[in-house]
MMTF fields as JSON, N, C-alpha, C and O atoms, coordinates in Angstrom:
{
  "mmtfVersion": "1.0.0",
  "mmtfProducer": "UNKNOWN",
  "numBonds": 307,
  "numAtoms": 308,
  "numGroups": 77,
  "numChains": 1,
  "numModels": 1,
  "chainsPerModel": [1],
  "groupsPerChain": [77],
  "chainIdList": ["A"],
  "bondAtomList": [4, 2, 8, 6, 12, 10, 16, 14, 20, 18, 24, 22, 28, 26, 32, 30, 36, 34, 40, 38, 44, 42, 48, 46, 52, 50, 56, 54, 60, 58, 64, 62, 68, 66, 72, 70, 76, 74, 80, 78, 84, 82, 88, 86, 92, 90, 96, 94, 100, 98, 104, 102, 108, 106, 112, 110, 116, 114, 120, 118, 124, 122, 128, 126, 132, 130, 136, 134, 140, 138, 144, 142, 148, 146, 152, 150, 156, 154, 160, 158, 164, 162, 168, 166, 172, 170, 176, 174, 180, 178, 184, 182, 188, 186, 192, 190, 196, 194, 200, 198, 204, 202, 208, 206, 212, 210, 216, 214, 220, 218, 224, 222, 228, 226, 232, 230, 236, 234, 240, 238, 244, 242, 248, 246, 252, 250, 256, 254, 260, 258, 264, 262, 268, 266, 272, 270, 276, 274, 280, 278, 284, 282, 288, 286, 292, 290, 296, 294, 300, 298, 304, 302],
  "bondOrderList": [1, 1, 1, 1, 1, 1, 1, 1, 1, 1, 1, 1, 1, 1, 1, 1, 1, 1, 1, 1, 1, 1, 1, 1, 1, 1, 1, 1, 1, 1, 1, 1, 1, 1, 1, 1, 1, 1, 1, 1, 1, 1, 1, 1, 1, 1, 1, 1, 1, 1, 1, 1, 1, 1, 1, 1, 1, 1, 1, 1, 1, 1, 1, 1, 1, 1, 1, 1, 1, 1, 1, 1, 1, 1, 1, 1],
  "groupList": [{"groupName": "UNK", "atomNameList": ["N", "CA", "C", "O"], "elementList": ["N", "C", "C", "O"], "formalChargeList": [0, 0, 0, 0], "bondAtomList": [1, 0, 2, 1, 3, 2], "bondOrderList": [1, 1, 2], "singleLetterCode": "X", "chemCompType": "L-PEPTIDE LINKING"}],
  "groupTypeList": [0, 0, 0, 0, 0, 0, 0, 0, 0, 0, 0, 0, 0, 0, 0, 0, 0, 0, 0, 0, 0, 0, 0, 0, 0, 0, 0, 0, 0, 0, 0, 0, 0, 0, 0, 0, 0, 0, 0, 0, 0, 0, 0, 0, 0, 0, 0, 0, 0, 0, 0, 0, 0, 0, 0, 0, 0, 0, 0, 0, 0, 0, 0, 0, 0, 0, 0, 0, 0, 0, 0, 0, 0, 0, 0, 0, 0],
  "groupIdList": [1, 2, 3, 4, 5, 6, 7, 8, 9, 10, 11, 12, 13, 14, 15, 16, 17, 18, 19, 20, 21, 22, 23, 24, 25, 26, 27, 28, 29, 30, 31, 32, 33, 34, 35, 36, 37, 38, 39, 40, 41, 42, 43, 44, 45, 46, 47, 48, 49, 50, 51, 52, 53, 54, 55, 56, 57, 58, 59, 60, 61, 62, 63, 64, 65, 66, 67, 68, 69, 70, 71, 72, 73, 74, 75, 76, 77],
  "secStructList": [7, 7, 7, 7, 7, 7, 7, 1, 2, 2, 2, 2, 2, 2, 2, 2, 2, 2, 2, 2, 2, 2, 0, 0, 0, 0, 0, 0, 0, 0, 0, 7, 7, 7, 7, 6, 6, 6, 6, 6, 1, 7, 1, 1, 1, 2, 2, 2, 2, 2, 2, 2, 2, 2, 2, 2, 6, 6, 6, 2, 2, 2, 2, 2, 2, 2, 2, 2, 2, 2, 2, 2, 2, 2, 2, 2, 7],
  "xCoordList": [0.885, 0.29, 0.899, 1.439, 0.829, 1.535, 0.933, -0.288, 1.668, 1.098, 1.214, 2.281, 0.255, -0.164, 0.946, 1.4, 1.356, 2.401, 1.225, 0.343, 1.224, 0.482, 0.228, 1.136, -0.719, -0.904, -0.405, 0.086, -0.423, 0.292, -1.13, -0.961, -2.14, -3.26, -3.48, -3.565, -3.588, -3.863, -2.668, -2.91, -1.503, -0.037, -0.38, -0.112, -0.909, -1.106, -2.45, -2.587, -3.28, -4.621, -4.276, -4.752, -3.163, -3.147, -1.78, -1.607, -0.973, -0.09, -0.576, -0.161, -1.962, -2.449, -3.133, -3.874, -3.655, -4.794, -4.206, -4.777, -2.951, -1.859, -1.472, -1.185, -1.053, -0.702, -1.308, -0.708, -2.689, -3.6, -3.986, -4.246, -3.996, -4.386, -3.008, -3.218, -1.791, -0.435, -0.751, -0.625, -1.336, -1.484, -2.911, -3.14, -3.497, -4.949, -4.846, -5.342, -4.064, -3.777, -2.779, -2.997, -1.55, -0.8, -0.698, -0.629, -0.686, -0.756, -1.691, -1.516, -3.261, -4.483, -4.753, -4.787, -4.913, -5.469, -4.417, -4.762, -3.392, -2.355, -1.481, -1.071, -0.948, -0.106, -1.332, -1.149, -2.567, -3.215, -2.911, -3.542, -1.597, -1.251, -2.127, -2.05, -2.855, -3.825, -5.193, -5.249, -6.03, -7.373, -7.801, -7.409, -8.377, -8.669, -8.873, -8.373, -9.889, -9.869, -9.534, -9.972, -8.666, -7.921, -7.673, -7.65, -7.496, -6.876, -8.158, -8.065, -9.184, -9.924, -11.218, -11.915, -11.408, -12.27, -11.341, -10.833, -11.206, -10.406, -11.254, -12.474, -10.21, -10.703, -10.404, -10.464, -10.163, -10.179, -11.734, -11.717, -13.074, -14.323, -14.81, -14.31, -15.966, -16.221, -16.737, -16.205, -17.666, -18.065, -17.557, -18.115, -16.039, -14.952, -14.501, -14.206, -14.208, -13.68, -14.582, -14.102, -16.072, -16.825, -16.592, -16.31, -16.896, -16.574, -15.489, -15.492, -14.324, -13.318, -13.082, -12.725, -13.427, -13.614, -14.617, -14.484, -15.732, -16.184, -15.429, -14.965, -14.995, -14.067, -13.124, -12.904, -12.437, -11.562, -12.221, -12.035, -12.859, -13.87, -14.421, -14.656, -14.741, -14.693, -13.394, -13.339, -12.492, -11.045, -10.462, -9.383, -10.984, -10.742, -11.868, -11.629, -12.798, -13.48, -13.025, -13.242, -12.483, -11.84, -10.991, -11.051, -9.891, -8.481, -9.192, -8.83, -9.928, -10.689, -10.796, -10.154, -11.879, -12.469, -10.891, -10.599, -10.114, -8.637, -8.284, -8.216, -7.961, -7.336, -8.233, -7.806, -9.398, -10.461, -10.353, -10.33, -10.292, -10.066, -9.072, -9.197, -7.531, -6.811, -6.446, -5.359, -7.158, -7.157, -8.03, -7.455, -9.25, -10.036, -9.375, -9.404, -8.711, -7.807, -7.125, -7.686, -6.081, -4.981, -5.553, -5.138, -6.67, -7.153, -8.082, -8.383, -8.3, -9.084, -7.937, -8.223, -6.838, -5.564, -5.117, -4.087],
  "yCoordList": [-1.126, -0.131, 1.012, 1.059, 2.265, 3.464, 4.458, 4.448, 5.302, 6.19, 7.628, 7.915, 8.415, 9.791, 10.778, 10.454, 11.646, 12.616, 13.632, 13.8, 14.231, 15.289, 16.438, 16.745, 17.019, 17.882, 19.299, 19.234, 20.583, 21.608, 22.439, 23.202, 22.323, 23.392, 22.934, 23.849, 21.618, 21.834, 22.551, 22.934, 22.62, 23.23, 25.011, 25.901, 25.271, 26.675, 27.117, 28.254, 26.286, 26.689, 26.987, 27.83, 25.922, 25.932, 27.058, 27.372, 27.57, 28.827, 29.825, 30.608, 29.909, 31.458, 31.405, 32.366, 30.558, 30.367, 30.777, 31.513, 30.178, 30.605, 31.395, 31.956, 32.264, 33.274, 34.263, 35.025, 34.428, 35.38, 35.298, 36.338, 34.076, 33.901, 34.84, 35.354, 34.82, 35.655, 36.78, 37.56, 37.292, 38.814, 39.17, 40.353, 38.521, 38.76, 39.002, 39.957, 37.953, 38.002, 38.75, 39.597, 38.583, 39.4, 41.066, 41.859, 41.479, 42.658, 43.188, 44.317, 42.693, 43.633, 43.607, 44.628, 42.349, 42.308, 42.642, 43.561, 42.165, 42.282, 43.269, 43.733, 43.87, 44.922, 45.989, 46.984, 46.189, 46.975, 48.382, 49.359, 47.703, 48.163, 48.696, 49.83, 47.851, 48.432, 47.035, 45.837, 47.971, 46.844, 46.5, 47.252, 45.659, 45.188, 46.245, 46.157, 47.527, 48.226, 49.623, 50.43, 50.144, 50.823, 52.137, 53.313, 51.606, 52.68, 53.254, 54.308, 52.458, 52.939, 53.659, 54.544, 53.149, 53.931, 53.965, 53.004, 55.294, 55.775, 55.124, 55.024, 54.45, 53.921, 55.144, 54.966, 56.086, 56.905, 57.823, 58.691, 57.296, 57.688, 56.021, 54.947, 56.322, 54.78, 54.091, 52.997, 54.428, 54.24, 53.741, 52.736, 54.018, 53.442, 52.65, 51.646, 52.434, 51.746, 49.938, 48.813, 50.411, 49.579, 48.441, 47.263, 49.605, 48.877, 48.166, 47.184, 48.788, 47.81, 46.586, 45.746, 46.405, 45.127, 44.39, 43.18, 44.781, 43.861, 43.442, 42.35, 44.008, 43.441, 42.381, 41.387, 42.741, 41.937, 40.729, 39.712, 40.804, 39.394, 38.72, 37.537, 39.102, 38.36, 38.195, 37.643, 38.55, 38.214, 36.886, 36.346, 36.624, 35.818, 34.387, 33.318, 34.594, 33.936, 33.173, 31.996, 33.965, 33.632, 32.86, 31.728, 33.267, 32.832, 30.934, 29.89, 31.039, 30.009, 28.867, 27.821, 29.212, 28.438, 27.734, 26.543, 28.864, 28.266, 27.319, 26.25, 27.453, 26.386, 24.919, 23.828, 25.188, 24.113, 23.468, 22.246, 23.769, 23.145, 22.606, 21.46, 23.119, 22.333, 21.612, 21.067, 21.32, 20.435, 19.092, 18.003, 19.193, 18.3, 17.862, 16.638, 18.57, 18.441, 17.449, 16.357, 17.62, 16.657, 15.297, 14.161, 15.669, 14.349, 13.217, 12.04, 13.884, 13.016, 12.338, 11.169, 12.619, 12.845, 11.351, 10.817],
  "zCoordList": [0.032, -0.424, 0.045, 1.15, -0.999, -1.044, -0.12, 0.036, 0.496, 1.432, 0.672, 0.128, 0.642, -0.193, 0.315, 1.412, -0.111, 0.482, 0.775, -0.067, 1.848, 2.408, 1.503, 0.73, 1.491, 0.537, 1.056, 2.183, 0.477, 1.001, 1.589, 2.54, 1.17, 1.592, 3.07, 3.89, 3.542, 4.956, 6.004, 7.149, 5.404, 6.219, 5.778, 6.584, 4.595, 4.445, 5.17, 5.622, 5.236, 6.274, 7.732, 8.492, 7.953, 9.375, 9.627, 10.805, 8.765, 8.613, 8.965, 9.82, 8.015, 8.152, 8.808, 8.605, 10.031, 10.782, 12.175, 12.981, 12.34, 13.578, 13.221, 14.278, 12.213, 11.966, 12.5, 13.258, 12.175, 12.582, 14.273, 14.878, 14.903, 16.082, 17.155, 18.254, 16.472, 17.225, 17.062, 18.006, 15.639, 15.305, 16.168, 16.423, 16.439, 17.01, 18.322, 18.92, 18.861, 20.327, 20.744, 21.61, 20.224, 20.615, 20.06, 20.999, 19.155, 18.757, 18.99, 19.45, 18.813, 18.764, 20.509, 21.197, 20.976, 22.207, 23.311, 24.054, 23.527, 24.629, 24.375, 25.439, 23.302, 23.234, 22.834, 23.537, 21.945, 21.725, 20.267, 19.863, 19.914, 18.62, 17.464, 16.992, 17.128, 16.077, 15.96, 16.237, 15.447, 15.187, 13.456, 12.563, 13.263, 12.137, 11.003, 9.881, 11.565, 10.451, 10.673, 9.852, 11.87, 12.262, 11.329, 11.691, 10.044, 9.506, 8.431, 7.803, 8.38, 8.052, 8.933, 8.437, 10.263, 11.116, 12.299, 12.876, 12.563, 14.068, 14.93, 14.8, 16.282, 17.532, 18.364, 19.581, 18.031, 19.364, 19.961, 20.834, 19.154, 19.706, 20.155, 19.821, 21.026, 21.407, 20.312, 20.125, 19.492, 18.266, 17.708, 17.268, 17.24, 16.287, 17.144, 16.496, 18.443, 18.755, 18.914, 18.776, 19.267, 19.206, 17.452, 17.234, 16.619, 15.28, 14.922, 14.179, 15.586, 15.464, 15.645, 14.819, 17.518, 18.114, 17.579, 17.766, 16.877, 16.029, 15.373, 15.704, 14.29, 13.249, 13.592, 12.9, 15.013, 15.119, 15.367, 14.699, 16.154, 16.596, 15.382, 15.629, 14.021, 12.85, 12.226, 11.127, 12.717, 12.036, 13.112, 12.866, 13.842, 14.642, 14.535, 15.096, 13.903, 13.661, 12.219, 11.932, 11.578, 10.387, 10.635, 10.156, 11.504, 11.777, 12.247, 11.706, 13.044, 13.991, 12.962, 13.069, 11.689, 10.632, 10.058, 9.954, 9.772, 8.95, 9.472, 8.867, 10.745, 11.698, 11.655, 11.277, 12.085, 11.855, 10.532, 10.674, 9.521, 8.014, 7.876, 7.444, 8.16, 8.214, 9.085, 8.894, 10.337, 11.285, 10.353, 10.347, 9.671, 9.255, 8.099, 7.965, 7.106, 5.647, 6.587, 6.671, 7.266, 7.473, 8.234, 8.002, 9.263, 9.515, 8.419, 8.621, 7.519, 6.167, 5.603, 5.345, 5.34, 4.306, 4.876, 4.466]
}
């Protein structure tokens, strides 16, 4: 029985997901250097900060989905 070589896509999804985790957790939450849309919407007002935090939340959901997709693809292959 010949084992197939694992594809590149699961590794790419893991890399994007975990890179997003590091960016989201370290740069956005711990150091508070920037937000997802801070270039387009200022975070100096309460409304702007709320909008930036919501956008950061959606960013975290996407990174989580990338890691889950990479995990499933790895387990299936």
